[in-house]
C-alpha positions as a Python dict, from the first residue, in 0.01 Angstrom:
ca = {
    (1, 'X'): (0, 0, 0),
    (2, 'X'): (-422, -206, 105),
    (3, 'X'): (-601, -481, -35),
    (4, 'X'): (-888, -578, -193),
    (5, 'X'): (-1132, -967, -124),
    (6, 'X'): (-1189, -894, -473),
    (7, 'X'): (-1070, -965, -810),
    (8, 'X'): (-930, -653, -982),
    (9, 'X'): (-878, -648, -1361),
    (10, 'X'): (-604, -411, -1596),
    (11, 'X'): (-844, -101, -1469),
    (12, 'X'): (-957, -55, -1136),
    (13, 'X'): (-967, 289, -923),
    (14, 'X'): (-822, 345, -581),
    (15, 'X'): (-1084, 597, -357),
    (16, 'X'): (-914, 821, -125),
    (17, 'X'): (-1120, 932, 164),
    (18, 'X'): (-894, 1214, 278),
    (19, 'X'): (-912, 1100, 661),
    (20, 'X'): (-816, 807, 872),
    (21, 'X'): (-1169, 624, 872),
    (22, 'X'): (-1137, 236, 869),
    (23, 'X'): (-1423, 76, 717),
    (24, 'X'): (-1658, 289, 556),
    (25, 'X'): (-1863, 128, 276),
    (26, 'X'): (-1861, 262, -67),
    (27, 'X'): (-2140, 117, -310),
    (28, 'X'): (-1960, 109, -611),
    (29, 'X'): (-2089, -40, -990),
    (30, 'X'): (-1893, -384, -880),
    (31, 'X'): (-2021, -406, -550),
    (32, 'X'): (-1982, -248, -171),
    (33, 'X'): (-1541, -241, -100),
    (34, 'X'): (-1483, -99, 262),
    (35, 'X'): (-1167, 168, 397),
    (36, 'X'): (-897, 17, 549),
    (37, 'X'): (-679, 211, 844),
    (38, 'X'): (-580, 454, 630),
    (39, 'X'): (-836, 562, 436),
    (40, 'X'): (-794, 378, 83),
    (41, 'X'): (-1019, 167, -56),
    (42, 'X'): (-954, 21, -437),
    (43, 'X'): (-1264, -111, -677),
    (44, 'X'): (-1239, -247, -951),
    (45, 'X'): (-1383, -32, -1299),
    (46, 'X'): (-1551, -79, -1630),
    (47, 'X'): (-1365, 103, -1884),
    (48, 'X'): (-1511, 5, -2179),
    (49, 'X'): (-1880, -12, -2251),
    (50, 'X'): (-2046, -193, -2568),
    (51, 'X'): (-2287, -2, -2683),
    (52, 'X'): (-2479, -104, -3029),
    (53, 'X'): (-2705, 124, -3221),
    (54, 'X'): (-3015, 15, -3407),
}
């Protein structure tokens, strides 16, 4: 189990560093997130993008 300080909607991603590295800063489109003591972080994700054609 891990926690995030930001609001997470219906779509999110779980990042795994494959090692026990806490406090690693990870830049995401939603902002910077940090790994927890088990090397995991949660980030928000935009599943859909509105594209306008002319």
